[in-house]
N, C-alpha and C positions, 0 to 999 in steps of 0.2 A: 868529284866536282869541286873546284876551288871556291872558297868563300870570298865574296866581294868585300873589300876593305870599307869600313864606314867612312862617310864623306868628311872632308876637311871642314873644321869649324874654327875660324880665326878667333872667335871670342873665347874659346876654351883651350886652345893650344897654339903654339908658334908654328910657323911653316916648317922649321927644322924638326920639331917634335913630330909633326904630321908625316914628313917624309921618312923619318925613322920608323914610325908605326906602319906606314904604307909598305916599306921595303920588307918588314917582318911579316905582316899579315898577308901580303900578296907574293910571298916568296915562291910559292909553287907556280903561280901564273907567270911570273917574271922568268922563272927557270925554263918553263915551256916555251916562252917567247924567244929565249936565247939572245942572239944578236940582232934580232929583227926590231929595229927602233920604232917602226910604225905600230907594231903590236904592243910594245911597251907604252907608247903614247896613249893608245886606246885604253889600256888598263888604268893608267894614271888619270886620264880625263874622266873616267867613270866614277872616280873617287873625289871629284871636285864639284862644288856647287856651281850652278849655272852662271851666277854673277862673277865667280872667280875665273871660270873658263872664258867668259866674254872679255874680262880684263886682260887675260893672257893673249887672246886673239888680237886685241888692240895693240898690245906691246910687241907682238911678233911682226906686225905689218912692216913691210909688204909681203913677208913670208906668211903663207897660209898655215893654219893649224895642222892640216893633213901632211904638209911638207916639213914641219918642224921636227927636230930630233928630240929624243927623250931627255937628253942632258940639257938642251936648250930650254925646254919648258921648265925644268927644275930651276934653272938659273933665273928665269923670269919670275917664277913664284917667290923665290928667295929675295930677289931685288925689290919686289913690290911689298910683300908683307913683313919682312924683317925690318926694313927701314921704317915702315909705317908704325910698327909696334915700338921700335926704338924711340921715335919722336913722341909718341903718346906716353910711353913709360917715363921719359925724361920730363915731360910736362907735368905729369902727376907728381913726380918726385920734387920738382921745382915748386909747385903750388902748395905742397904739404910740408915744405922745409920750414922749421921753426928754429929760433935761436936756442942753442944748447946751453945747459947750465955751465956757468963760468966761461962761456964763449964771448969774446970781445965783439964789439960792434963792427970793427974792421974785418975780423975773420968771418963773421956772419955774412956781411955784405959781399965779401970775396967769394964765399961758397955759393951764395945765391946767383952771383954774376956768372959763375962757371956753369951752374945748372941751366941757367937761362940760355946759354950759348947752344945747348943741345935741343932747344925747343923749336927752332926754325921760325922764330917770330920775325916779322918784317921790321926793318930798322926804325920806321916811324912809330912802331908800337912798343919797341923794346924798353924804352925808358919808363913809360907808364906801367908796363907789364912787370917791371922790377919793383916799382914803388909800393904797389899794393901788398904783395906777399911780404916785402921787407917790413913794412909798418905793422901788419897784422901778426907777424911772427915774433915780434919783440916780447921778451919776458917781462919787462918792467912796465906796469900800467901807467906810471907817472910819465915815463919817456914817451910811451905811445900816445898819451893824451896831449903832451906837448907838441908832438909832430902833427897830430890831427888839426891842431889850432894854427900851426905856423907853416906847414909845408904843402898847402893846397896847390900852389902854382910854382913849386920848386922842382928842380930836376932830381934824379935819383942820387947823384953825387952830393947835391946840396942837402938832401934828406939824411944821408949818411953822416955828413959833417955836423949837422944839427943834432943828430942822435948822439954822436960822440961828445958834443959840448954839453948836452943835457946829462949824459952819464957822468961827466966830470963834476958838474954842479951837484948831482945827487950824491956822489962820493964825498964831496966836501961837506955837504950838509950832514951826512951820516957821521963823518969824523967829528964835526962840531957837537952833534947830539951825544956821541959817545963820550966826548970830553966833558960835557955838562953833566952827564950821568955819573961820570967818574968823580967829579967834584962833589956832587950831591951824595953819592955813596960814601965818599971819604968823610963828609960832615956827619952823616948818620953813624958811621963806624966810630968816629971820634967821640960823638955824644954817648954812644953806648959804652965805650971804653971808660968814659968819665962817670958813667951811671946817670947821665942826664936823659930824662924821658921827654919825648916830644909832647907838647901841649896840644890836645885835640882842639880843632877849630870851634867846636861847640861848647868848650869849657869856659865857664864864667867864674871868676874869683869872687867869693862871698865877702871878702874883706874890703876890696876896692871897687869891684864891679867891672873890671877890665876883662875882655873876652880874648881867649886864645893867646894870652901874653905870658902868664906864669901860673904855677900852682899856688894854692892857698898858703902852703907852708913857706913859700918863697916870697910872699907879698911884703912890700915895703910898709904896709899899714899895720903890721903886727905890733909895732911899738908906738903907734900913734893913738892919741886919745880922741874918742868920738865926741864931737861938739854937740851931739844931741842927747846922748845918755851918759856922757862923761866916763864911759868905760874904755879901756885900752884894748886895741886889737882890730879895729875896723874904722871906716870912715862914716860920716853922718849919712851919706846917700845910701849906704848899705845897712844902716841900723835897723834892727828888727824889733826894737823896744816899742811897746804900745803906749798910747797916750796916757792910760791909767797908771802904768808903772812910772812914766816920766813925771806925772803929777805927784805921785807918792814920794819920789826922790826930791822934787822941788820943795815939798812941805817939810820933809825931814831935815833939810838943810837949815831953815830958820829956827826950828825947834832945838836943834843941836846947838845953834849959836846962843839962844836964850839960856839954855841949861848951863852952858859954859860960863856965861856972865854971872848967873846966880851963884855958881860955885866959887867964883872969885870974890 
């Protein structure tokens, strides 16, 4: 006794895959049917779900299912399910298309436009249907943000042109940044070559009190006399001499002067 072929399941296989499986698994039954198209139709229909059979009947009208040939039913199955699967597959591919690395805005938009043509969108929906996947698929977050703010009521082509303009601005900004980094890097390299160390921002010179300007050994006050303690090497505002030591110095000066007069 011939084993019946498992029913066609459109969610698991294409109609072409099913027909190949059906021909293989029902080979004995089909061979017994020979050239009798009615028997072949009966074998095939038993392997189809009720909803698929109903759809085939509608497509065959005014021809009845009992009067249809085996080849005619196969054609109806293929024309229905293969086209349907093609549209769904194209739509999924279109909605999941993202901008590829190093892909220009223009090439990305062209690829999306081609995929959209296979989705059978109505003309009135086509433009908006292109905008959303285009914006969401952009690789640059800054360009995406710019489009979200400025392209609410613009057409797909206007969005593409805006994205191209933002890409140009972004590239120019990157070039400027690289040039600035180059100059900064050059200065750092030049200072290192000359043995010049960068002064930390928190560094305060103990001779003059200036912050992040120079190191103590490079201070201009090294040869200046303090107006407070009369010592050389710092300014009065940075003098650390105590009041007691200053008093001792001031007393020592007159005593030295009297001693010098007596000696004369």
